[in-house]
C-alpha positions as CSV (number, residue, x, y, z in Angstrom):
1,M,147.1,37.1,-65.3
2,Y,146.7,34.6,-62.4
3,E,144.8,35.0,-59.3
4,N,146.8,36.3,-56.3
5,E,149.5,37.6,-58.6
6,T,152.0,40.0,-57.1
7,Y,154.3,42.6,-58.6
8,F,157.8,43.1,-57.4
9,D,161.0,44.2,-59.1
10,H,159.4,44.1,-62.6
11,T,158.7,40.3,-62.3
12,T,155.3,38.7,-62.5
13,C,154.7,35.1,-61.2
14,S,152.1,33.1,-59.5
15,E,152.5,31.6,-56.0
16,E,152.8,28.1,-57.5
17,E,155.6,29.3,-59.9
18,L,157.3,31.0,-57.1
19,K,157.5,27.7,-55.1
20,Q,159.1,26.0,-58.2
21,H,162.0,28.4,-58.0
22,T,162.6,28.1,-54.3
23,V,163.4,24.3,-53.7
24,P,166.5,24.1,-51.4
25,Y,169.8,22.5,-52.5
26,D,170.0,18.7,-51.6
27,K,173.7,18.2,-50.7
28,K,173.3,14.5,-49.7
29,A,171.7,13.5,-53.1
30,D,174.4,15.4,-55.0
31,K,177.2,13.6,-53.0
32,A,175.6,10.2,-53.7
33,A,175.5,10.9,-57.4
34,K,179.2,11.7,-57.5
35,K,180.1,8.6,-55.6
36,A,178.0,6.4,-57.9
37,A,179.7,7.9,-60.9
38,K,183.2,7.2,-59.4
39,T,182.3,3.6,-58.6
40,A,181.0,3.0,-62.1
41,R,184.3,4.3,-63.6
42,K,186.3,1.9,-61.4
43,N,184.1,-1.1,-62.4
44,E,184.6,-0.1,-66.0
45,I,188.4,-0.1,-65.7
46,K,188.3,-3.4,-63.7
47,A,186.2,-5.1,-66.4
48,A,188.5,-4.0,-69.1
49,K,191.5,-5.5,-67.3
50,E,189.8,-8.8,-66.7
51,A,188.9,-9.0,-70.4
52,K,192.6,-8.5,-71.3
53,R,193.6,-11.3,-68.9
54,A,191.1,-13.6,-70.4
55,D,192.5,-13.0,-73.8
56,R,196.0,-13.9,-72.6
57,A,194.9,-17.0,-70.7
58,P,196.1,-20.5,-72.1
59,G,193.5,-22.3,-74.1
60,H,191.8,-19.2,-75.2
61,K,190.3,-20.1,-78.5
62,G,188.1,-17.6,-80.2
63,G,187.5,-15.3,-77.2
64,F,184.3,-16.8,-75.9
65,G,185.3,-16.0,-72.3
66,R,186.2,-12.5,-73.4
67,K,182.8,-11.9,-75.0
68,V,181.1,-13.1,-71.8
69,V,183.1,-10.8,-69.6
70,L,182.7,-7.9,-72.0
71,S,179.0,-8.4,-72.2
72,V,178.7,-8.5,-68.4
73,S,180.8,-5.4,-68.1
74,L,178.7,-3.5,-70.6
75,G,175.5,-4.6,-68.9
76,L,176.8,-3.3,-65.6
77,C,177.9,0.0,-67.1
78,F,174.6,0.5,-68.9
79,G,172.6,-0.3,-65.7
80,L,174.8,2.1,-63.7
81,F,174.6,5.0,-66.2
82,A,170.9,4.4,-66.7
83,G,170.4,4.7,-63.0
84,L,172.4,7.9,-62.8
85,G,170.5,9.3,-65.8
86,F,167.1,8.6,-64.2
87,Y,168.4,10.1,-60.9
88,A,169.6,13.3,-62.7
89,V,166.3,13.6,-64.6
90,R,164.3,13.2,-61.3
91,L,166.5,15.8,-59.6
92,G,166.1,18.3,-62.4
93,T,162.4,17.7,-62.6
94,D,162.0,18.2,-58.9
95,R,163.8,21.5,-59.2
96,I,161.6,22.8,-62.0
97,F,158.3,21.2,-61.0
98,P,158.5,20.3,-57.3
99,A,155.8,18.3,-55.7
100,D,154.2,19.5,-52.5
101,S,156.7,18.8,-49.8
102,E,157.4,19.9,-46.3
103,K,160.9,20.7,-47.5
104,A,159.6,23.4,-50.0
105,V,160.4,26.9,-48.8
106,L,158.3,29.9,-49.9
107,T,160.3,33.1,-50.2
108,E,158.6,35.9,-48.3
109,L,157.9,39.0,-50.4
110,P,158.6,42.5,-49.0
111,D,155.9,44.6,-47.4
112,N,155.7,47.1,-50.3
113,T,154.3,44.6,-52.8
114,V,151.3,45.7,-54.8
115,N,148.4,43.4,-55.8
116,L,147.7,43.7,-59.5
117,P,144.1,43.6,-60.7
118,D,142.5,40.2,-61.4
119,K,140.8,40.3,-64.8
120,E,138.2,37.8,-63.6
121,K,137.2,40.1,-60.8
122,E,135.3,43.4,-61.3
123,T,137.1,45.2,-58.4
124,T,140.5,44.7,-56.9
125,E,142.1,46.6,-54.0
126,V,145.2,48.4,-55.1
127,S,147.6,49.9,-52.6
128,H,149.2,52.4,-54.9
129,V,148.6,53.9,-58.3
130,T,150.8,56.4,-60.1
131,Y,149.2,58.4,-63.0
132,V,151.5,60.5,-65.2
133,V,150.2,63.0,-67.7
134,D,152.4,62.9,-70.8
135,D,150.1,64.5,-73.4
136,V,147.9,67.5,-72.6
137,S,147.5,68.7,-76.1
138,G,143.8,67.7,-76.3
139,M,143.0,69.6,-73.1
140,V,145.0,72.7,-74.2
141,E,143.3,72.7,-77.6
142,G,139.9,72.8,-75.8
143,V,140.8,75.7,-73.4
144,M,142.9,77.9,-75.6
145,P,139.9,79.7,-77.2
146,S,139.1,81.1,-73.7
147,M,142.6,82.6,-73.3
148,V,143.6,86.2,-74.4
149,S,146.6,88.4,-74.4
150,I,146.5,91.9,-73.0
151,V,148.7,94.9,-73.9
152,N,148.6,97.9,-71.6
153,N,149.5,101.2,-73.1
154,Y,150.1,103.7,-70.3
155,V,152.0,106.9,-69.5
156,R,154.6,106.7,-66.7
157,T,154.9,109.8,-64.6
158,T,158.1,110.4,-62.6
159,S,159.3,113.2,-60.3
160,F,162.8,114.7,-60.5
161,W,163.8,117.7,-58.3
162,G,160.1,118.6,-57.9
163,Q,159.4,118.5,-61.7
164,M,157.0,115.9,-63.1
165,Y,158.0,114.1,-66.3
166,S,155.8,111.8,-68.4
167,E,156.8,109.1,-70.9
168,P,154.7,106.4,-72.7
169,G,155.1,102.8,-71.8
170,V,153.8,99.3,-72.8
171,S,153.4,96.2,-70.7
172,S,151.9,92.8,-71.5
173,G,149.8,90.3,-69.6
174,S,147.1,87.6,-70.0
175,G,143.4,87.2,-69.4
176,I,140.7,84.6,-69.2
177,I,137.2,84.9,-70.8
178,V,134.8,84.4,-67.9
179,G,131.5,85.7,-69.2
180,E,129.5,87.1,-72.1
181,T,126.4,89.2,-72.2
182,D,124.4,90.8,-75.0
183,E,126.6,93.8,-74.8
184,E,130.0,92.7,-73.4
185,L,132.6,90.1,-73.4
186,L,134.0,89.9,-69.9
187,I,137.7,89.0,-69.1
188,A,139.3,88.3,-65.8
189,T,143.0,89.3,-65.2
190,N,145.2,90.8,-62.5
191,N,144.8,94.4,-61.4
192,H,148.5,95.1,-61.9
193,V,148.1,94.0,-65.6
194,V,145.6,96.8,-66.3
195,E,146.6,99.4,-63.7
196,G,147.2,102.9,-65.0
197,A,146.2,102.0,-68.6
198,D,145.4,104.7,-71.1
199,T,144.2,101.9,-73.5
200,L,144.0,98.1,-73.3
201,E,144.4,96.0,-76.4
202,I,143.0,92.4,-76.3
203,T,144.2,89.7,-78.7
204,F,142.0,86.6,-79.2
205,I,142.6,83.0,-80.4
206,D,142.1,84.1,-84.1
207,N,144.7,86.9,-83.7
208,S,142.0,89.5,-84.0
209,T,142.3,92.5,-81.6
210,A,139.8,94.8,-79.8
211,E,140.0,97.6,-77.3
212,A,138.8,96.9,-73.7
213,V,137.9,99.1,-70.7
214,V,138.3,98.3,-67.0
215,K,134.9,97.3,-65.6
216,G,136.1,96.9,-62.0
217,T,139.2,96.0,-59.9
218,D,140.0,94.6,-56.5
219,V,143.4,96.0,-55.5
220,D,143.9,93.8,-52.4
221,M,143.2,90.6,-54.3
222,D,145.0,91.9,-57.4
223,I,142.0,91.0,-59.6
224,A,140.4,93.0,-62.4
225,V,137.6,92.4,-64.9
226,V,137.8,94.2,-68.2
227,A,135.0,94.4,-70.9
228,V,135.1,94.3,-74.7
229,P,131.9,95.6,-76.5
230,I,130.3,92.7,-78.4
231,A,129.7,95.1,-81.2
232,D,133.4,95.5,-81.7
233,L,133.9,91.8,-82.4
234,S,133.5,90.1,-85.8
235,E,131.3,87.1,-86.3
236,E,134.4,84.9,-86.9
237,T,135.9,86.0,-83.6
238,L,132.7,85.3,-81.7
239,N,132.5,81.8,-83.2
240,S,136.1,81.0,-82.3
241,I,136.1,82.1,-78.6
242,T,134.7,80.3,-75.6
243,V,134.0,81.0,-71.9
244,A,136.4,79.3,-69.6
245,K,135.2,76.7,-67.1
246,L,136.0,77.6,-63.5
247,G,137.0,74.8,-61.2
248,D,137.3,74.3,-57.4
249,S,140.7,75.1,-55.9
250,D,139.6,73.9,-52.5
251,Q,139.8,70.3,-53.7
252,L,143.5,70.6,-54.8
253,K,146.2,68.3,-53.4
254,L,149.9,68.4,-53.4
255,G,151.4,66.8,-56.4
256,M,148.4,67.2,-58.7
257,P,149.4,67.9,-62.3
258,V,148.7,71.4,-63.6
259,V,149.1,73.5,-66.8
260,A,149.8,77.2,-67.0
261,I,148.8,79.2,-70.1
262,G,149.7,82.9,-70.7
263,N,151.3,85.6,-72.8
264,A,154.8,84.9,-71.5
265,L,157.2,87.9,-72.2
266,G,154.6,89.2,-74.7
267,Y,155.5,86.6,-77.3
268,G,151.9,85.2,-77.5
269,Q,150.2,82.3,-75.7
270,S,152.5,79.6,-74.4
271,V,151.9,76.4,-72.4
272,T,153.9,75.0,-69.4
273,N,153.1,72.2,-67.1
274,G,154.1,71.1,-63.6
275,I,152.5,70.1,-60.3
276,I,150.9,71.7,-57.2
277,S,154.0,72.4,-55.0
278,A,152.2,74.0,-52.1
279,L,148.9,75.3,-51.0
280,D,147.9,78.4,-48.9
281,R,151.4,79.9,-49.4
282,E,151.3,83.4,-47.8
283,M,153.0,86.1,-49.9
284,T,153.3,89.9,-49.4
285,S,152.9,92.2,-52.4
286,E,154.7,95.4,-53.1
287,D,152.0,97.5,-51.5
288,G,152.2,95.5,-48.3
289,S,149.0,93.5,-48.7
290,T,149.2,89.8,-48.0
291,G,147.3,86.9,-49.5
292,K,147.4,83.1,-49.8
293,Y,148.4,81.5,-53.1
294,I,148.8,78.3,-54.9
295,Q,152.5,77.5,-55.5
296,T,153.5,75.5,-58.6
297,N,156.6,74.6,-60.5
298,A,155.0,75.2,-63.8
299,A,157.0,78.0,-65.4
300,I,155.4,81.4,-64.9
301,N,157.2,84.4,-66.3
302,H,156.5,88.1,-67.0
303,G,153.4,88.3,-69.2
304,N,151.9,85.2,-67.7
305,S,150.2,87.4,-65.0
306,G,146.4,87.2,-65.4
307,G,146.5,83.9,-67.3
308,A,145.1,80.5,-66.2
309,L,146.4,77.7,-64.1
310,L,144.4,74.6,-65.1
311,N,143.9,71.1,-63.9
312,I,144.1,68.1,-66.3
313,N,140.3,68.5,-66.9
314,G,140.8,72.0,-68.4
315,E,139.2,73.7,-65.4
316,V,140.7,77.0,-64.2
317,I,141.9,76.5,-60.7
318,G,144.0,79.7,-60.3
319,I,144.9,83.0,-61.9
320,N,148.7,83.3,-62.4
321,V,150.0,86.2,-60.6
322,A,153.8,86.2,-59.8
323,R,157.1,84.5,-59.5
324,I,159.9,85.4,-57.1
325,D,162.0,88.0,-58.9
326,D,163.1,91.1,-57.1
327,G,165.7,92.1,-59.6
328,I,168.4,90.5,-57.5
329,V,167.1,86.9,-56.9
330,S,165.2,85.1,-59.7
331,V,164.0,81.7,-58.5
332,E,163.1,79.0,-61.0
333,G,160.3,76.5,-60.3
334,M,158.3,78.7,-57.8
335,G,155.3,80.4,-59.4
336,Y,152.1,81.6,-57.7
337,A,148.5,81.8,-58.6
338,I,145.4,83.2,-56.9
339,P,143.1,80.3,-55.9
340,I,140.0,80.4,-58.1
341,S,137.6,79.6,-55.3
342,A,138.7,82.8,-53.5
343,A,138.7,84.8,-56.7
344,T,135.3,83.7,-58.1
345,P,133.1,85.8,-55.7
346,I,135.1,88.9,-56.4
347,I,135.0,88.3,-60.2
348,E,131.3,87.8,-60.1
349,D,130.9,91.1,-58.2
350,L,133.1,93.0,-60.6
351,M,131.2,91.6,-63.5
352,E,128.0,93.1,-62.2
353,R,129.4,96.6,-61.9
354,Q,128.5,99.3,-64.4
355,T,131.0,99.6,-67.2
356,R,132.1,103.2,-67.6
357,V,133.1,103.7,-71.2
358,N,132.1,107.2,-71.9
359,K,133.1,110.3,-70.0
360,V,130.2,112.5,-68.8
361,D,129.7,116.1,-70.0
362,E,131.7,118.7,-68.0
363,E,128.5,120.3,-66.8
364,E,127.3,117.0,-65.3
365,M,130.6,115.9,-63.9
366,G,130.8,115.0,-60.2
367,Y,132.9,116.9,-57.7
368,M,134.5,116.0,-54.4
369,G,135.9,119.4,-53.2
370,V,139.5,118.6,-52.3
371,T,142.9,120.0,-53.1
372,M,145.4,117.2,-53.7
373,Q,149.1,116.4,-54.0
374,T,150.7,113.2,-55.2
375,V,152.7,111.3,-52.6
376,T,155.8,110.6,-54.6
377,D,158.5,108.0,-53.7
378,E,160.6,110.9,-52.5
379,I,157.9,112.3,-50.2
380,A,157.0,108.8,-49.0
381,G,160.6,108.2,-48.1
382,M,161.1,111.5,-46.3
383,F,157.9,111.6,-44.3
384,G,156.8,108.0,-44.1
385,F,153.5,108.6,-46.0
386,P,151.7,105.7,-47.7
387,K,151.7,106.1,-51.5
388,G,148.6,107.8,-52.8
389,I,147.0,111.3,-52.9
390,W,147.5,113.6,-49.9
391,V,144.6,115.9,-49.1
392,K,145.9,119.4,-48.7
393,E,142.5,121.2,-48.3
394,V,138.8,120.3,-48.0
395,A,136.3,122.8,-49.4
396,E,133.6,123.9,-46.9
397,G,130.3,122.3,-47.6
398,S,131.8,120.0,-50.2
399,A,131.0,116.3,-50.8
400,A,134.3,115.4,-49.3
401,E,133.6,117.2,-46.1
402,A,130.1,115.6,-45.8
403,A,131.7,112.2,-46.2
404,G,134.2,112.8,-43.4
405,I,137.4,113.3,-45.4
406,R,139.9,115.5,-43.6
407,V,143.1,117.4,-44.3
408,G,146.1,115.1,-44.1
409,D,144.1,112.0,-45.2
410,I,145.7,110.0,-48.1
411,I,143.3,108.7,-50.8
412,V,144.4,105.3,-52.0
413,K,141.3,104.0,-53.8
414,F,138.4,105.5,-55.8
415,D,135.5,103.2,-56.7
416,G,137.8,100.3,-55.8
417,Q,140.6,101.3,-58.1
418,R,144.0,102.2,-56.8
419,M,144.9,105.9,-57.0
420,S,148.6,106.6,-57.3
421,T,148.6,110.2,-58.4
422,S,146.3,113.2,-58.4
423,A,146.0,112.8,-62.2
424,D,144.6,109.3,-61.6
425,L,141.7,110.7,-59.5
426,Q,141.0,113.6,-61.8
427,E,140.7,111.1,-64.7
428,A,138.6,108.6,-62.8
429,I,136.0,111.2,-61.7
430,K,135.3,112.2,-65.3
431,Y,133.2,109.0,-65.7
432,F,130.9,109.9,-62.7
433,K,127.9,112.3,-62.7
434,A,127.0,114.6,-59.8
435,G,124.7,112.8,-57.4
436,E,126.3,109.4,-57.9
437,T,127.7,107.6,-54.8
438,V,131.2,106.3,-54.9
439,N,133.4,104.4,-52.4
440,V,136.6,106.2,-51.4
441,T,139.3,104.4,-49.4
442,I,141.6,106.6,-47.3
443,K,144.5,106.1,-44.9
444,R,144.5,108.3,-41.8
445,A,147.3,108.8,-39.3
446,E,146.2,107.9,-35.7
447,M,148.6,107.4,-32.8
448,G,151.6,107.2,-35.1
449,E,150.1,104.6,-37.5
450,Y,147.9,104.8,-40.6
451,E,144.5,103.3,-40.3
452,T,142.3,102.4,-43.3
453,Y,138.7,103.8,-43.7
454,E,136.1,103.1,-46.3
455,L,133.9,106.2,-47.0
456,E,130.8,106.7,-49.2
457,V,131.0,110.0,-51.0
458,V,127.9,111.5,-52.8
459,L,129.4,113.5,-55.5
460,G,128.4,117.2,-55.8
461,S,128.3,119.5,-58.7
462,R,131.4,121.2,-59.9
463,P,131.5,125.0,-59.2
464,R,131.5,127.1,-62.3
465,E,135.0,128.6,-61.6
466,N,136.4,125.0,-61.6
467,R,134.9,123.9,-64.9
């Protein structure tokens, strides 16, 4: 490469070479060359005629005069053509290797040219660089041991004409290994992936499986942390898995390449790639809560929820959460992920919570002192109630009364977990002893609107008649 090289239209040349190709056309010289060639031809014909006349002239004996005339003619022709040859060579040489001249014109390059690096210089300013990632297999191989698949086995409860019906169901999702203690392996995912689970089955990189329990959830951010007991994992599995490296989503820029990994459609881990399409994209979830998300064109489908959105360094920059699909419109190339910088503090808080694996004895079980009714879709539509658990009665002197819960309040969360039915609350309280403090979130009607309140309830002892 030469100094001061430029790049334009896939052609590389030096400034000196550029000058060599830009000498203007000399019309006068070209006309003179044509005229000289024409004169030479006339002189050749004239010389031939004079030679013939000499041969026919009286006293012509042996053609001495002819030889003289012929020699003179050939000499003139040789001189003329030699001159023309030298002129042509000079003209061609000037076009290929022009000397410095005021007539030389340097063609101006456009403004969007790019200076290429000079090998002889350590640093060179470059106005534009494009970097395309074609092969991410090495990065994927490094992060795949920290990815897991999640199967949620649940029971769906529906209401028909006042009768409650239950049927088993199965859904799939993804998770990211975010921590490990002496007792537990901790996995981050979406709350909606584990919500309402009777059992959670985790599949690791070596295809081994283990049962997990929910350690904590944040419904508003749609984040959950589940725990797998270390004792339930084999030595081979522990040696094959790794903890994911969390990145910084605050440093993202539009157009950055990304990779999404997850258990798409429940078929197992799959990999898709794309770019950052938008940042701080505001979306509203089914429960009415809003949040700001990363938008990407990397394919995200059902089952990818809870999986990782990664940068090219293999750092988790987001937790895949959704795509636009309302059953009517299904949009390709628009997937969303929770920014990891916003999710990390919540994940760290959930990781610190006590894992409730075993239910407490009935004699020690906590008690709130409320009579409840599930707000079904039918009731919510008829009366405009939020979905949750409607409080019909509050026992006098109970823990609920002491905490400020009133008749007509709707319980939506218990210990940070969303409560959809009265059965959900009855099941959740089985893991808490009397005397423990738990956070309860309610919605209360005030001035025609429902306001949200966070209450601390110190659980009481269950009356004997309710045991």
